[in-house]
Backbone as CSV, one residue per row, in Angstrom:
resi,resn,N_x,N_y,N_z,CA_x,CA_y,CA_z,C_x,C_y,C_z
1,MET,-23.876,-29.840,-9.798,-22.707,-30.395,-9.219,-21.409,-29.721,-9.820
2,PRO,-21.520,-28.476,-10.374,-20.371,-27.813,-10.914,-19.235,-27.424,-9.906
3,PHE,-19.664,-27.336,-8.632,-18.673,-26.927,-7.655,-17.796,-28.094,-7.147
4,ALA,-18.254,-29.316,-7.319,-17.581,-30.468,-6.763,-16.174,-30.620,-7.186
5,PRO,-15.883,-30.465,-8.547,-14.467,-30.643,-8.954,-13.517,-29.601,-8.334
6,ALA,-13.985,-28.342,-8.268,-13.131,-27.340,-7.665,-12.897,-27.608,-6.197
7,ALA,-14.007,-28.047,-5.435,-13.808,-28.329,-4.035,-12.854,-29.468,-3.849
8,SER,-12.984,-30.593,-4.699,-12.135,-31.725,-4.495,-10.684,-31.394,-4.886
9,ALA,-10.483,-30.550,-5.900,-9.169,-30.100,-6.220,-8.486,-29.347,-5.087
10,GLU,-9.280,-28.443,-4.465,-8.705,-27.717,-3.321,-8.409,-28.657,-2.146
11,GLU,-9.353,-29.590,-1.941,-9.117,-30.523,-0.837,-7.912,-31.360,-1.097
12,GLU,-7.626,-31.740,-2.282,-6.385,-32.460,-2.609,-5.176,-31.585,-2.357
13,LEU,-5.232,-30.361,-2.735,-4.116,-29.456,-2.415,-3.894,-29.307,-0.934
14,VAL,-5.065,-29.257,-0.154,-4.885,-29.165,1.354,-4.187,-30.383,1.850
15,ARG,-4.621,-31.567,1.340,-4.053,-32.841,1.811,-2.550,-32.827,1.510
16,SER,-2.219,-32.471,0.278,-0.782,-32.493,-0.107,0.022,-31.425,0.721
17,ALA,-0.495,-30.278,0.849,0.244,-29.270,1.580,0.398,-29.640,3.071
18,SER,-0.628,-30.320,3.606,-0.484,-30.751,4.996,0.624,-31.720,5.207
19,GLN,1.038,-32.406,4.106,2.083,-33.410,4.192,3.386,-32.773,3.744
20,GLY,3.413,-31.457,3.667,4.677,-30.781,3.367,4.932,-30.374,1.938
21,ASP,4.010,-30.478,1.087,4.102,-30.173,-0.362,3.993,-28.637,-0.482
22,ARG,5.174,-27.944,-0.618,5.218,-26.502,-0.727,4.522,-26.017,-1.983
23,ALA,4.650,-26.721,-3.096,3.995,-26.285,-4.317,2.454,-26.284,-4.131
24,ALA,1.971,-27.264,-3.462,0.473,-27.334,-3.197,0.109,-26.136,-2.282
25,PHE,0.900,-25.863,-1.283,0.550,-24.744,-0.408,0.620,-23.368,-1.184
26,GLU,1.584,-23.265,-2.097,1.717,-22.099,-2.914,0.465,-21.911,-3.802
27,GLU,-0.075,-23.030,-4.275,-1.317,-22.919,-5.072,-2.481,-22.513,-4.168
28,LEU,-2.490,-23.067,-2.942,-3.597,-22.586,-2.041,-3.428,-21.086,-1.739
29,TYR,-2.234,-20.633,-1.584,-2.017,-19.179,-1.406,-2.549,-18.437,-2.604
30,ASN,-2.249,-18.848,-3.785,-2.661,-18.139,-5.020,-4.183,-18.114,-5.093
31,ARG,-4.754,-19.191,-4.710,-6.263,-19.257,-4.770,-6.967,-18.381,-3.735
32,ASN,-6.295,-18.185,-2.600,-6.951,-17.582,-1.462,-6.394,-16.253,-1.017
33,ALA,-5.338,-15.794,-1.572,-4.714,-14.524,-1.073,-5.677,-13.307,-1.214
34,ARG,-6.479,-13.255,-2.245,-7.366,-12.109,-2.378,-8.417,-12.162,-1.312
35,LEU,-8.883,-13.303,-0.966,-9.852,-13.475,0.129,-9.248,-13.077,1.466
36,VAL,-8.094,-13.549,1.793,-7.427,-13.106,3.049,-7.176,-11.610,3.088
37,ARG,-6.719,-11.079,1.958,-6.459,-9.595,1.882,-7.724,-8.819,2.187
38,ALA,-8.812,-9.279,1.641,-10.104,-8.611,1.928,-10.505,-8.691,3.350
39,VAL,-10.312,-9.817,3.988,-10.653,-9.989,5.362,-9.824,-9.037,6.221
40,LEU,-8.535,-8.913,5.887,-7.675,-7.994,6.591,-7.977,-6.538,6.348
41,LEU,-8.156,-6.209,5.055,-8.524,-4.830,4.759,-9.758,-4.320,5.374
42,ALA,-10.670,-5.241,5.664,-11.936,-4.882,6.320,-11.707,-4.611,7.816
43,ARG,-10.523,-4.884,8.307,-10.255,-4.749,9.734,-9.071,-3.922,10.137
44,VAL,-8.081,-3.814,9.241,-6.840,-3.101,9.656,-6.413,-2.046,8.643
45,ALA,-5.601,-1.115,9.041,-5.011,-0.111,8.132,-4.256,-0.787,6.943
46,ILE,-4.382,-0.179,5.796,-3.831,-0.766,4.609,-2.308,-1.054,4.713
47,ASP,-1.592,-0.208,5.485,-0.174,-0.378,5.572,0.299,-1.547,6.364
48,HIS,-0.666,-2.256,7.025,-0.351,-3.422,7.850,-0.772,-4.747,7.130
49,VAL,-1.544,-4.624,6.036,-2.151,-5.792,5.439,-1.133,-6.806,4.904
50,GLU,-0.120,-6.343,4.143,0.821,-7.294,3.551,1.564,-8.090,4.656
51,ASP,2.020,-7.422,5.708,2.681,-8.136,6.804,1.742,-9.120,7.476
52,LEU,0.506,-8.719,7.735,-0.414,-9.582,8.351,-0.781,-10.770,7.414
53,MET,-0.848,-10.509,6.152,-1.109,-11.644,5.215,-0.050,-12.717,5.308
54,GLN,1.199,-12.287,5.424,2.299,-13.183,5.588,2.116,-13.995,6.900
55,ASP,1.802,-13.271,7.980,1.567,-13.933,9.239,0.480,-15.056,9.164
56,VAL,-0.629,-14.650,8.467,-1.789,-15.534,8.331,-1.311,-16.871,7.576
57,PHE,-0.639,-16.666,6.492,-0.246,-17.835,5.720,0.827,-18.707,6.369
58,ILE,1.740,-18.021,7.098,2.717,-18.732,7.860,2.009,-19.606,8.905
59,GLN,1.159,-18.964,9.645,0.418,-19.696,10.674,-0.405,-20.844,10.053
60,ALA,-1.050,-20.623,8.977,-1.850,-21.652,8.280,-0.886,-22.852,7.842
61,TYR,0.267,-22.513,7.355,1.154,-23.555,6.822,1.625,-24.438,8.095
62,ARG,1.892,-23.746,9.187,2.377,-24.503,10.365,1.222,-25.326,10.984
63,GLN,0.025,-24.853,10.955,-1.113,-25.535,11.547,-1.854,-26.436,10.674
64,LEU,-1.587,-26.415,9.378,-2.309,-27.193,8.399,-2.386,-28.735,8.717
65,PRO,-1.332,-29.345,9.163,-1.415,-30.782,9.493,-2.533,-31.028,10.567
66,ARG,-2.899,-30.034,11.342,-3.895,-30.266,12.421,-5.355,-30.057,11.920
67,LEU,-5.510,-29.578,10.652,-6.809,-29.368,10.123,-7.450,-30.708,9.754
68,ARG,-8.500,-31.017,10.451,-9.121,-32.323,10.238,-9.946,-32.507,8.955
69,THR,-10.616,-31.457,8.557,-11.472,-31.522,7.357,-10.925,-30.653,6.239
70,PRO,-10.293,-31.210,5.236,-9.746,-30.356,4.158,-10.854,-29.436,3.491
71,ALA,-12.020,-29.879,3.415,-13.126,-29.031,2.839,-13.358,-27.763,3.646
72,ALA,-12.935,-27.745,4.915,-13.055,-26.560,5.753,-11.960,-25.567,5.601
73,PHE,-11.048,-25.799,4.731,-9.862,-24.965,4.638,-10.154,-23.513,4.504
74,ARG,-10.930,-23.095,3.549,-11.212,-21.686,3.235,-11.804,-20.987,4.517
75,GLY,-12.755,-21.623,5.154,-13.351,-20.983,6.356,-12.301,-20.907,7.482
76,TRP,-11.598,-21.948,7.620,-10.471,-21.990,8.633,-9.476,-20.899,8.390
77,LEU,-9.078,-20.696,7.160,-8.107,-19.672,6.832,-8.696,-18.246,7.069
78,MET,-9.939,-18.068,6.766,-10.601,-16.805,7.000,-10.579,-16.466,8.550
79,SER,-10.830,-17.570,9.344,-10.864,-17.394,10.828,-9.444,-17.009,11.266
80,ILE,-8.459,-17.572,10.710,-7.073,-17.217,11.116,-6.812,-15.729,10.769
81,ALA,-7.268,-15.284,9.632,-7.082,-13.888,9.234,-7.871,-12.969,10.186
82,ARG,-9.098,-13.322,10.499,-9.881,-12.509,11.408,-9.223,-12.444,12.767
83,ASN,-8.753,-13.535,13.248,-8.072,-13.648,14.551,-6.770,-12.856,14.559
84,ARG,-6.030,-12.967,13.458,-4.752,-12.179,13.349,-4.979,-10.684,13.369
85,ALA,-6.083,-10.252,12.713,-6.441,-8.831,12.735,-6.811,-8.377,14.145
86,ALA,-7.542,-9.114,14.868,-7.983,-8.848,16.263,-6.718,-8.798,17.094
87,GLU,-5.792,-9.706,16.942,-4.578,-9.754,17.647,-3.759,-8.510,17.367
88,HIS,-3.689,-8.154,16.085,-3.008,-6.937,15.723,-3.485,-5.701,16.477
89,HIS,-4.817,-5.569,16.610,-5.430,-4.452,17.300,-5.065,-4.463,18.749
90,ARG,-5.059,-5.640,19.386,-4.601,-5.714,20.773,-3.144,-5.329,20.941
91,GLU,-2.329,-5.801,20.067,-0.905,-5.399,20.109,-0.744,-3.827,19.923
92,SER,-1.501,-3.312,18.941,-1.449,-1.856,18.668,-1.794,-1.035,19.883
93,ARG,-2.872,-1.487,20.611,-3.204,-0.777,21.825,-2.171,-0.819,22.903
94,ARG,-1.525,-1.968,23.031,-0.441,-2.059,24.010,0.743,-1.202,23.609
95,ASN,1.011,-1.068,22.349,2.185,-0.292,21.885,1.845,1.138,21.501
96,LEU,0.634,1.551,21.757,0.223,2.922,21.355,1.123,3.991,21.858
97,ALA,1.546,3.941,23.084,2.379,4.962,23.652,3.805,5.027,22.984
98,LEU,4.205,3.894,22.348,5.504,3.882,21.756,5.487,4.258,20.294
99,ALA,4.295,4.187,19.612,4.269,4.423,18.159,3.838,5.852,17.868
100,PRO,4.421,6.477,16.951,4.026,7.828,16.473,2.679,7.711,15.765
101,THR,1.897,8.839,15.715,0.667,8.905,15.057,1.010,8.876,13.548
102,ARG,0.226,8.118,12.795,0.458,8.036,11.374,-0.525,8.898,10.628
103,GLN,-0.056,9.579,9.621,-0.896,10.418,8.800,-1.197,9.669,7.515
104,PRO,-2.346,9.919,6.822,-2.563,9.195,5.575,-1.504,9.482,4.553
105,VAL,-1.194,8.523,3.778,-0.113,8.692,2.676,-0.616,9.600,1.646
106,THR,0.111,10.557,1.267,-0.252,11.538,0.220,-0.518,10.732,-1.027
107,GLY,-1.671,11.089,-1.694,-2.001,10.401,-2.971,-2.886,9.178,-2.686
108,HIS,-2.910,8.720,-1.514,-3.779,7.581,-1.137,-4.773,7.980,-0.138
109,GLU,-4.819,9.282,0.149,-5.706,9.734,1.218,-7.163,9.365,1.017
110,GLU,-7.673,9.504,-0.207,-9.066,9.159,-0.433,-9.292,7.639,-0.260
111,ALA,-8.436,6.831,-0.700,-8.569,5.408,-0.575,-8.565,5.011,0.962
112,VAL,-7.723,5.708,1.745,-7.654,5.504,3.127,-8.974,5.860,3.784
113,ILE,-9.517,7.029,3.403,-10.830,7.462,3.903,-11.888,6.483,3.629
114,ILE,-11.927,5.982,2.364,-12.969,4.979,2.015,-12.756,3.721,2.803
115,LEU,-11.618,3.179,2.849,-11.383,1.910,3.616,-11.759,2.109,5.051
116,ASP,-11.396,3.274,5.648,-11.756,3.538,6.991,-13.288,3.560,7.157
117,ALA,-13.977,4.116,6.249,-15.420,4.091,6.291,-16.015,2.662,6.152
118,ILE,-15.366,1.827,5.287,-15.807,0.522,5.162,-15.579,-0.254,6.446
119,ARG,-14.483,-0.067,7.134,-14.226,-0.674,8.389,-15.232,-0.400,9.493
120,LYS,-15.933,0.748,9.319,-16.900,1.134,10.312,-18.301,0.552,10.006
121,LEU,-18.436,-0.132,8.906,-19.741,-0.737,8.674,-19.906,-2.024,9.402
122,PRO,-21.162,-2.537,9.471,-21.354,-3.816,10.126,-20.489,-4.872,9.405
123,GLU,-20.067,-5.891,10.202,-19.185,-6.941,9.648,-19.719,-7.633,8.479
124,ALA,-21.026,-7.868,8.423,-21.660,-8.587,7.306,-21.338,-7.911,5.946
125,TYR,-21.141,-6.597,5.939,-20.956,-5.906,4.695,-19.447,-5.660,4.364
126,ARG,-18.616,-5.551,5.417,-17.227,-5.219,5.191,-16.472,-6.090,4.216
127,GLU,-16.390,-7.414,4.487,-15.668,-8.278,3.631,-16.178,-8.335,2.228
128,THR,-17.544,-8.409,2.129,-18.116,-8.446,0.810,-17.789,-7.190,-0.005
129,LEU,-17.819,-6.024,0.561,-17.525,-4.794,-0.154,-16.000,-4.778,-0.542
130,ILE,-15.134,-5.236,0.349,-13.676,-5.199,0.060,-13.439,-6.188,-1.119
131,LEU,-14.044,-7.386,-1.114,-13.871,-8.352,-2.117,-14.321,-7.720,-3.486
132,ARG,-15.371,-7.015,-3.485,-15.937,-6.418,-4.715,-15.133,-5.169,-5.139
133,LEU,-14.945,-4.219,-4.204,-14.387,-2.962,-4.571,-12.867,-2.940,-4.700
134,VAL,-12.200,-3.758,-3.827,-10.712,-3.712,-3.832,-10.205,-4.872,-4.637
135,GLU,-10.740,-6.055,-4.378,-10.179,-7.215,-5.102,-10.852,-7.448,-6.464
136,GLY,-11.940,-6.710,-6.780,-12.602,-6.793,-8.120,-13.262,-8.076,-8.340
137,MET,-13.686,-8.846,-7.381,-14.359,-10.115,-7.557,-15.827,-9.824,-7.978
138,THR,-16.344,-10.751,-8.727,-17.774,-10.666,-9.160,-18.605,-11.289,-7.994
139,GLY,-19.930,-11.036,-8.113,-20.793,-11.558,-7.087,-20.672,-13.124,-7.002
140,PRO,-20.726,-13.825,-8.046,-20.585,-15.334,-7.955,-19.245,-15.767,-7.350
141,GLU,-18.137,-15.026,-7.699,-16.825,-15.358,-7.113,-16.837,-15.098,-5.608
142,ILE,-17.431,-14.041,-5.160,-17.591,-13.682,-3.752,-18.387,-14.806,-3.049
143,ALA,-19.498,-15.175,-3.637,-20.352,-16.248,-3.083,-19.579,-17.559,-2.884
144,ASP,-18.817,-17.894,-3.894,-18.019,-19.098,-3.866,-16.936,-19.054,-2.837
145,ARG,-16.154,-18.037,-2.851,-15.036,-17.899,-1.956,-15.384,-17.632,-0.514
146,ALA,-16.453,-16.826,-0.261,-16.815,-16.569,1.105,-17.898,-17.492,1.715
147,ASN,-18.197,-18.522,0.911,-19.286,-19.498,1.349,-20.607,-18.801,1.671
148,LEU,-21.028,-17.926,0.784,-22.273,-17.282,0.897,-23.172,-17.569,-0.273
149,THR,-24.453,-17.415,-0.116,-25.326,-17.590,-1.282,-25.271,-16.331,-2.192
150,PRO,-25.501,-16.510,-3.457,-25.489,-15.396,-4.398,-26.466,-14.263,-3.893
151,ASP,-27.636,-14.658,-3.350,-28.560,-13.691,-2.854,-28.042,-12.918,-1.687
152,SER,-27.297,-13.597,-0.795,-26.706,-12.911,0.354,-25.661,-11.897,-0.095
153,VAL,-24.871,-12.279,-1.114,-23.903,-11.372,-1.656,-24.548,-10.171,-2.189
154,ARG,-25.578,-10.330,-3.005,-26.314,-9.153,-3.607,-26.846,-8.260,-2.456
155,VAL,-27.460,-8.854,-1.456,-28.027,-8.017,-0.438,-26.906,-7.352,0.368
156,ASN,-25.823,-8.055,0.745,-24.724,-7.393,1.410,-24.094,-6.288,0.640
157,LEU,-23.927,-6.483,-0.703,-23.301,-5.384,-1.518,-24.247,-4.236,-1.570
158,SER,-25.565,-4.493,-1.807,-26.475,-3.385,-1.914,-26.577,-2.558,-0.648
159,ARG,-26.799,-3.293,0.399,-26.915,-2.582,1.719,-25.632,-1.884,2.152
160,GLY,-24.565,-2.623,1.907,-23.254,-2.057,2.279,-22.859,-0.869,1.490
161,MET,-23.171,-0.798,0.212,-22.893,0.361,-0.657,-23.777,1.553,-0.142
162,LYS,-24.994,1.259,0.160,-25.888,2.296,0.614,-25.330,2.933,1.925
163,LEU,-24.992,2.096,2.861,-24.351,2.547,4.122,-23.072,3.344,3.881
164,LEU,-22.291,2.829,2.985,-20.956,3.465,2.687,-21.169,4.831,2.135
165,ARG,-22.172,4.938,1.124,-22.484,6.268,0.543,-22.888,7.278,1.659
166,GLU,-23.741,6.733,2.528,-24.227,7.617,3.681,-23.057,8.077,4.513
167,LYS,-22.131,7.205,4.885,-21.028,7.497,5.679,-20.131,8.555,5.030
168,LEU,-19.861,8.308,3.744,-18.983,9.236,2.985,-19.657,10.586,2.770
169,THR,-20.966,10.603,2.471,-21.688,11.831,2.304,-21.726,12.605,3.568
170,LEU,-21.991,11.943,4.717,-22.054,12.641,5.997,-20.656,13.178,6.414
171,GLY,-19.603,12.517,5.896,-18.225,12.998,6.186,-17.777,14.054,5.287
172,GLY,-18.680,14.608,4.448,-18.280,15.701,3.587,-17.808,15.287,2.265
173,ARG,-17.924,13.964,1.874,-17.513,13.451,0.616,-18.697,12.901,-0.107
174,LYS,-18.693,13.087,-1.442,-19.844,12.523,-2.249,-19.243,11.603,-3.275
């Protein structure tokens, strides 16, 4: 029962934040920002992540009073992030004719290539790899934050890394 205190503490924060407690929402942000960043990095270009993170948390703050089950907060927040990324892609396609083509930022080119390769992996591996490689989370942290079993995390990381190496090797990188 070691997870119960953490879950109940987060549930209390959710309840307080849903009643307008900004400090409680700030703590929820601090606890979950890395997770939301990973969800977004797995789906959108790195130069859009910070803006989309703000959008996700603003939307969560506004909709929080409608969340019925405080224990569902983390999954609900991840869904908001996934939906915001999908919406971003729809908006990008509509605005494609208006936007100039972007080149990778000098000095970050390799990171951009790796993130692009991760985004092309099956969804089951993307978020887990981003949480590990970008956010530096351990397997148990990923399992806890993403509501996965430790075995699922190990399998996703192992298979995801294998696929990532193959993609990068086939792309001329080792």
